[in-house]
N, C-alpha and C positions, 0 to 999 in steps of 0.2 A: 581805393585811393590811388591817385596818380603819384608814383614815387618821386617824380621830379617836381611835383607841385602840391605838396601836402599843405594842410591848413593847420597853423599853430596858434594856440591861445596862450599868450604870455601874461602871467598874473604876478605882479609885483608892485608894491606901493611907491617905488622909486622910478620915476619916468625915464631918467637917464640910463638906469640899469636896463630897463626894458628896451630902450632904443639901442643900446650896445648889444644886447642879446639878439635883437631882431636883425641888426646889421650883420652879426656873425652868422646867423642862420641863413640870411639871404645870400651870403657868399657861397654857401654850400648847396642851397636849394634856391636858385635865382627866381624860380617861378612860384615860390611858396606864397601862400596867403597868410598874412600876419594880422592877428587880432589882439588888442591890448585890453587889460583890465587892471585898475589901480588898487582895488580892494576886493574883499570877499563878496560883497553885495554885487559889484560889477561882474565878478567872475560867474556868479550864479545867473545873473541876468543874461550874460553872453552865452552861457551853456544852454539856456532855454531858447534863445533867439537865433543862434547861429545855424544857418542851413546852407550847405550841408554842415553837419556837425564837425568839429575839429578832429583832426587825425591824431593830435597829441597836445596835451596841456602841460606847460611848464609852470609849476606853481611854487611860489615862495612860501615856506612854512609859516613865517611870522608876518601876518598882515595886521593892520591897525584895528580891524573889526572882526578878527577871527583867526584861530590857529589852524593851519592846513591839516595837521595830523588829526585834530579833533573833528574837523568837518569834512574829512576826505570822503566819507561814505555818502554824504549828501551830493557831492559833485559826481561821484561814481554812479549814483542812481540816475542823475540827469543825463549822463553820457555813458551808457552801457557799452562796454567793449573798447572805449577810448582810453589808451594808456595815459597815466598821469605821472609825470616825472617831477619829483620834488626837488627843490633847491633850498639851501640854507647857508647862512653865514657861518654857522657852527655845525659841524657834523661829528657826532660821537657814536660809540657802539650802541647806546641806548636808543638814540633816534633812528639809527639804522634798523634796529630790531623792530621798533614801532612801525616804521614805514613798511617794512617787509610783511609784518603781520596784518597790516591793514590793506594790503593789496596794491600798493603803489608800484608803478613800473620801475621805480628806482629812486635813489636819493644821492645827489652829488653836491659838493661844496661850491659855493659861489666863487671861491678862490681857485677852483680848478682851471686848468688851462683850456683854451679854446679847443684844442685837440681832444681833451678829455670829454668836454661837454658835447662836442659833435659826435664822438663815439657813443656816448650814452644816448643821445637822441636817435642815432641810427639804430642802436640796439632796441630802443623802445618801439620804434616804428616797425621793427622786424619781429616784435613779440618777445624780446629778451628782457631780462631785468638786470639792472646795474645798481649795486649798493656799494659805494666806494668812499674810501678815505683818501684825501689828497693832502700832501705835505704843504707846510706854510710857504707863502711867497717870501722872497722874490724868485726863487729858483725851484719851481715845482718839479717833483719826480713823477714818473708814471704812476697811475693809481693802482691800489691793491684792491682786487675784487673780492668781496666777502659773501659768503653764503651761497645759496643755489642760484642758478641762472647766470653764470659769469659772461663777460663779453666773449665774442667769438675769438678764435685764434688770430684771425686776420685783423680784427680790431685791436687786439693786444699788441700784435706786431707793429701795427701802425703807430700805436702810442709809444712803443719802445724805440722807434727809429730815430726819434729826436728828443733830447732831454728837455729842451726849452721850446715851447710852441712858437711858430713863426707869426701867429696872430695874437693880438691882445685878448684878454678875457673880457667878458661884458663889464665886469667891475672896473677893469683898467680903462676901458672906453669911457665909462661914466666919469672916472676921476679926470681923465684928459679933458673931457668936456667942461668940467668944473674949472680946470686950470685955465681954459680959454676965457672963462668969465672972471678970472681973477679971484676966485673963491679961496679963502685961507683954509689950511688943513683942518682946523677945528670945526669949521662950518661943513666941510666935506664929510668929516667923520660923523657929524650929527645927521646929515642928510642920508648917508648910506648905512647908518647903524654900525659904524666901525669905531675902533679906538683911534686916537690921534697918532699913536705910534704905527698902527697898521697903514694909515694913510701916508705918513711920512716915509715908510719903507717902500710903498708903492711908487710914490713920486720920485724917490731917489732911483729906484730901479728903472722906471720909465725914462727918466732924464738920461741915465747912462745908456740905456738900450737905444735911444733915439739920437745919441751923440749930441745932446743939447747941453747948453751951458746955463739955461734958465727955464723956468716953468712955461713962460710964453713961447720960447723957442721949441720946447717939447710939444706943446699944443700945435704950433704951426707945422712942425714936421709930421705930426699925427694926421693933420688935415691933408697934407701933401700925399701921404701914403694911403689916404682913404679910410683911415681907422675911425675918424669921427667926422661929422658934418660940420662945415664952417658956420 
């Protein structure tokens, strides 16, 4: 693997979340190859067809045609030696234990900050495992590493240097993109599998963070900063 140009397979049924995640990864690995899959069937097809094989799979646990934890062994068999980093809208101790027992490279919450997700990706590429709980938005605190195989001291120090990440999370990028389309909170919540209150909190936080007075102004500022594509 070329550490500056890894191949990532991004598996999530929400295209805007995948786009936000891909943009975030490209900021840290500019030469990375990004491949997308929108459901379990596409993930398996990509795993069979991609050559060279991906260096890391980022897999949403809950897909419309299959559950990542239940089918993880099938993907591992197709991609021996390739770390699979699970992502979930909800992370609890039970899911962490299941992911660890089934040989995942880690499990992180979709609400984790960009700094947290990048640290988990770096750890997975280096052969480390990251099983982390992240505090609710809008002001996430550094993750707590559970179980064996914690993040390196350098990675933990990097996380603790800044309480609020300078980059938006993939979920925040997706929400900003929906704001640009004029999508109401209820529809955003339905598309991203969130509660309306979660979306409302995210929009409020992003609007304040971008010094905007409206949703459209927040989107415009996000485009100016390069957080989302116009």
